[in-house]
N, C-alpha and C positions, 0 to 999 in steps of 0.2 A: 656228610656233605653231599648235597644233591648233584646229580649228573649235570644239570643245567649250570650250576654255580661253578663246577670244575671247568666246563667249556668257556664260561665267561672269563675266568681267571687265566686260563691258558691262552685265550684269544688276546687278552690285554698284554700278556707277557710277549707273545709273538709280535704284536703291533709295536710294542716298546722296542724290541730288538730290531725290527725292520726300520723303524724311525732312525735309530742311532747308526745302524749299518748304512743306510742311505745317506745320512749326513756325513759319515766318514768317507764314503765313496766320492761324494761331491767335493769334499775338502781335498782328498788325496788326488783325484783324477780330474778335477775341474779345471777351469781356465786359470791362468797365472794369477789373476786377481780374485781368487775364490774366497771362501770364508777363511777364518784363521788369521794368522799374523800378517798376511799380505793385503788384507782388506783395508781400504781407505775410504772414508765417507765422502770425499770430494771437498772442493775448496769453496764452493758457493760464494762467488764474487770476491774471494780473498786474493791477495797477490800471489799467484802461482809462481811467478818468476823469482820471488824472494825464496820460496821453498826450494826451487830447483838450484839456485845459486848456493843456498845453505848446504844442501846435500852434496853439491859439487865440492865446496870447500872442505866438507867433512871427509870426503873420499881422497882428495888431493893431499890433505894433511897427513894421511897415512903413508904417503910416498916419500916423505922427507926430501923435498926438493932443494936443490942448491939455490943460491941467490939469483943466478942468471935464469934458472928455470922458473923461480917465483915471479920474476919480472915478466917473463914471457907469459906465464899463466895469468897474471893480472891483466895483461894486455888482451889476451884471448877472452878472459872472463868479461871484460868491458864490452868487447864486441858481442858476446853472447847476450849480455844484459840488454844491450841496445836492440838486438834482434828480437828478444823475448818481449820487450816493451812495445816495439812496433807491432808484433804479432798480436799482443793482447789488445792494443788500441784498435787494430783492424777487426778483431773479433767483436769488440764492444760496438763498433760502428755497424757491423753486420747485424748484431742482435737488435740494435736500435731500429735499423731499417726493417728487419723482419717484424719486430713488434708493431711498428707503425703500419706496415702493410697488412698485418693480421687484424689490427683494430679497425680497419676500414669497414664500411658497411658491407661491401661485397669484395672481399680480398681476391686477388688474382693469383691462383696457384702457379700459373705459368711464370709470372714475375718472381714469385718467391723461389721457385725452383731454379730459375736462371741466376738469381743472386747467390744461392747456395753453390751452384755449379762453378761460378767464378771463384768463389772462395776455395773450393776443393781443388781446382786447377792450380792455385797458387801454393797450396800446402806442400807438394813435393819439393818445390824450390826452397821452401823454408827448411825442410828436413835436410836437403842436400847441403845447404849452407852450414847447418849445425854439424853435420858429419865432417865437413871440410875443417871446421874449427877443432873438432876432436882430433882429426889427423894432424893438424898443425901442432897441437899440444903433444900428441903421442910421439911425434918426431923429435921433440926436445928431451924425451926421457932416455935414461940409460937402460941397459939390458935388464937389470934387476927390477927396475921400476916398471918396465914394459911387461915383465913376467907377472908382477903383482896385478897390473891392470887386466891382463889376459885371464888370470885366475879368477878375478872378480866377474869378468864377463862370462866365463865358462860356468861359474856357479849360478849366475842369474839365468843363463840360457838353459841350464839343466832343470831348473824349476818349471820352465815353460816347454818341456819336451813334448814332442808329438810322436805318437806311435803309429 
């Protein structure tokens, strides 16, 4: 075998190893939503709130709630569902406004940025309200259920660790 062919084969092997090592590093050390099992392709105009509520139901089912806790959960879930629907309606209106503004002959970047800024300023209030609902639900749990919730949160946070 010629020297040139040996270098070619060795180069291909090194390139192959580098590719998979790089992929492994990105998967292991990348952001929380890296490749692998955490990757989600997006909802593309599907009802995100249904997915959130489905996941919530799935997690709450594991807690074995009492009847009183179930009633309180359904009440909180209704509030959350309303909040998510309002948020999605608001997002759709913003996207329609942006699309209309962009399709103008000479779109105003300043007007577009102001619309986006208004939306961004409302988002923290939306998140605070959702956290308040979580706290309201968390307060209804007993010690064992709270421990289960905290264990799940710790597990999720561990995946997103920052060094």
